[in-house]
N, C-alpha and C positions, 0 to 999 in steps of 0.2 A: 491455495492461490489459483485460482484459475489463469488459463492464459488468455493472450490475446490474441486469438487467431481471429484471422478474416481472409475472405477472397479475392482475389487480385481484381475481381470486377467489382469488389462492393470499393476499393480502395480509388479506381477511376474513378467511379460515381462521386465518392470523397470530391477528389479531386477537384472532378468538373464543378459541385456546387459550392466548394468553396470560393476557386477562380471565379466563378460567376459571381458571386456573392459581393466579393472583394473583402472577403473577410481574412485576416491575417492572423494566427495562431502562433506565437508568441513561443518559442524555444532558447534553451539556453544558445550561449556561441558557440560553444563547444562542442555542442550536441550533433552526432552522426544518424541520419537514419537509415538503417538497413531493412532492408523490407522481401520476405520470401515469399512463399505461396502458404505458409503456414500462419506469419507472425510478424509486425513491425517491429523492431528493437532501439527504444533509444538508446547511445549507448555514450554515456558521457565521458570526456576526458578531462573535465579538470578537476583538480587537485582536492583531497577533500581539506586540507589544512587550509583553503582559500574559502572554502565555506562559511558564506556567513552565521552571525552569531544573533542577529536582529531577528527577533521571532513575533515581531510586531501586526504581520497580517493574523487574521483569523478564518479558520474553516468553521461552516455551520451549516449543516443540512441532516434532514429530520429526528431532529433533538439533541445531535451531538456537535459541540465544541470543541476548535482546539486553537491555540495560535501557532503558526509556524514561518519557515523563515524568509523574507523575503528574497533569497536566491532558487525558492522552490517554484518551480512551473507548474501551474496547478489546469489540467486539461479540462478542456470545457465539457459541461455535462453532457451535451448532445453528441461532441465527438466521442466521449468515452463510452455510451450507450452506444457505438457503432462499433468501437475496438474492441469490447470488454463481453464473451460468454457467460459473465457473471450476474444471474437476474437479482443479486442485493446488494451488487457496491453503487456506490453512491458519492466514491470520488476516485481521483489519482494526479496523485502527481509526481515529478520527475525532479529531484533533488540533484544536484551537482558530482552526482558520485560514479564510478564507471559500474555502469548496468544495474542503477539503483532504479527506485521507485519505490512509492507506498500506497498504497490499497486502501480503503475505507469501507466494509460493509454493514451493511443494517439488517438485522431480520428478527424473527419473532422466535421466541424459545420454540415455541409449540411445533413450529416450521420443523425441528427437526426430534422432538418429543423428550427436549430437557424440562426438568422443574424447576433450575436454579441457574446463576450464571458458574458457578461452581463444578455444577455437576457437566453440564456443557463444554467446558476447561477442560476437564479431566478426561472427556471422553477425544476431546482432539487430542490433547495429546498423546493417547493412547493411541489413536490412529498413523501421528507420526510415527510414534515408535513400530509398529506393524507393518509402514510402509520404510522402513529402515533410516526412518532420520535420525542423524546424531543429535540427543538432547544434552545442549551444553550449563544451559543454567535456566532454573525456573524459579520464580520470584511471585510473590503475592503483598500487596500494599495499600495503602488506602489515600486517594487523590481528590480532594475535593468533594467529601462524604461520600465515594465512590468505590468500592473495591477492583481494583485491580489488579488482574492477570497477565505474568508475562514469562514468556518460553523462548527462548535463542534457538535456533536447531539447525542443521545444517542439512541437505539433500532431502526435502522433503517439498513434493510436490512442485520441484523449480520451474523456474519457467525457463531463466537462461539456460543453465549448468547444474551440472551437479555439483557444483563450487560453490552454488549459492550459500549466502548466508543471512539467515531471515531473523527478525523482532517480532514475534506474533503476540498483540498486545488485545485481552478482549474485556471488555465490564460491559455494564447494564445498569437498568434500573426499570423494576416491572419486569414485564413482558418482553421489555425490549431489548436487544442484544447489539454489540457493535463490535468490530472486530477492523485492528489497523495494525496494517503489515508493512515493517520496512524492511528493505530485502538491497543486494548489491554482494559484489565479490568481497571477499574475505577479507582483504588489506583494509579497504579503502572502507569500508563496513564497520570495522574495527574502530577505526580513529574516527570516525562520522557517529557511533554508537552515542557518546554522550552528547549529543547535540538532539538524535532520536528522542532520548532520555528525557530532555528537556522541552520536548514537545509533548511527549507521556503527560506531564506534568503538570497540563495547563487542560488536560480534558473535563469536559463538564458535559454534563448530561440533563436538560430541561424537564 
């Protein structure tokens, strides 16, 4: 997972653009924004038990779609491009859990020399292990005629701290590979995991 590094000057330019354009970026009521010289942290303080079970909203970009809860905040694409250092990122959400986030990436298998989604996934899991991540669970399932690979881990390329827990999901079609990463602090993550899995169950690729 790529960090959202941002220079202070970029942030001030962004504030100026937002202020002058009258654009309002909606955030959860209980979201605090902490700004350091390296990143912006959205610190959600809502207890995950209050999270919406209504997944009636739909995300669609670059061939992949899924349903997501009405209380997730989607960062606008133009802002996401400014905050993200990930050339492959096509979406970012803030769910109502502490230090939580959902990142969606799209790339082609040839970009990383892989011949299949399974090969690419196995390579990623090995990379996680080599970086001392703790692999908690691996899973392979069929969703809407797609083979979907999942792994839950901690301490892998973390953004906030070493206690972050991540559900890493990879699927694809033809040469298109898609990764969705759901992450948050362990306690909130565990409580929110069934809802993450519910979102995963709606994944479709055109």
